[in-house]
N, C-alpha and C positions, 0 to 999 in steps of 0.2 A: 463110179461118183452116181451112174444111174442104180445101181444096187439098193441106196439108202433112199430112194424118191418114195417107193411107195410107204416109208417106214414116215416120212416124212411130212408126206401126205395123211398119213393118217393122224400122226401128232398133229395137225395144222387144223383138222376137224375135229380133232378131241376138246385144241385149248378153244377153238371157237365157240362150239357148241359152250363147253363151260362158260367162259365168259356173256355168251349170250344169253345162257339162263339165269348168270347173277346180275344182268343188268333187265333182262326181262318184267315188268312189276306185278306183284302178287296176281291182280285182277286179270291179268292175260294167260295166265299159266292156266293150262287142262288137266283133266283127269287126277292126278297126285299135287302133293301141297309143294314146293318149290324145293321144299330140303329134299323132299326123295327124289327129285328129278336132281340135283347134285349130285347127289349121291350114287344114283345109276348112272349117270354121265362118268361120274368117277373111278367107279368098278369096272365097267362094262367097256371103257375107253378103248382098252388097246384091239378089241374084234369089232369095236365099230358099233357094234351094239347100242352102246346107250346115249351117243352122238346121234347117231341116224334115228332112234326112237325120239328124242326132244324135238328135233328138226321136223319130224312128220306129227306126231302127239303129243307133242308137249306145250309147245308155245300156239296163240292163237293167233292167225294171220290175220290182218285187217281186210276187209268184203272191200270187194273196187267198189268203186263208187259209181253212179247212174251214168253221170257227164262221160264217162271215159276218160278224167287225166289224171295225170300221175302225182305224186307228194312235186315233185319236181317242176313238172307245167305249172302246178300250183306258184310253186319260189319263183318259176320266171315270169309269172306276169304280178306277182305281188311283191315284188322288191324295195329293198327301200332303197332310196337313192341316197347316195354318199355325198354330203358338206363340207366343203372343205373351212377347216376352222377361220379362215377372214371372210366367210360367206354365213358365217352361219350366225343369226343374230343374238340368240342366247349366249353361246362362248363371248362373243364382242362385251355384250352387258356385264357378263362375269368379269373381266377384263376391266372394266371401268370401276366397277364396283371396287375390285382390291389395288386399284388404281388412288381410289379416293383415302382407302386406308392406308396408303403410304405418305401423306403428308403428314401423319403423326411420325414417322420414320423417318424423312426428311429433318421435321425441325428437333427430332432428339439426335443425330447426325450432328445436323447444324453445333448444337449443345456441346457435344460432344471436341466436338473440332475447336469452338470458341474455348475451351476449358484445355484442351491441350496447348491451343496459341497462348492463352496466360501462363500455365507451368511452365512451357520453354521459357518466356520471356522472364520468370520468376528465376529459374534455371542461370541464364545469361546473368544476371543481375548478381545471385550471389556466386556466381562463379567471376564477376568484372571483380566484386569489391575481396575476395578470399584473394586473386592476383596479386592486387594493389596491396594488403597487406605483407604479404608474403615475400614479394619482393619479387626476381626475373623469376622465369619458369623452371633453370637450372643449379638445381639446387646445390650447397657447396657436398663437397667431398667431407667424409667423418674426418676430423683428428686422430693423427695414429697417437697412440697413448701407450 
């Protein structure tokens, strides 16, 4: 397994440089056009020339800010605070507006229930009159002829 480690490291650096080059905006690419850097990384990746050249000379690195803070320090100081939905007034207001629209749904549901009850009563009445005219529920067996 240890004999495959150098190959895996070269492959990992090759893939990292390729993806980094593809994700870098054109404005941050130095020296050559981005397409040429991609070709260099792909052609010379096995001997590490392409990926190392990209990492050293191809990508413009951000300068260190004057206050000495790193982006992670900035994010730690300016983190957005998570608010639970039941504490969020905007979310609660959206629920109230949705509930006001539900009145129409409730009225429609009541109409459907009333219609269903009316149809069931109608069906019971027609079955009741049908049973009275036909006689008993057990039909007579047909006569043999």
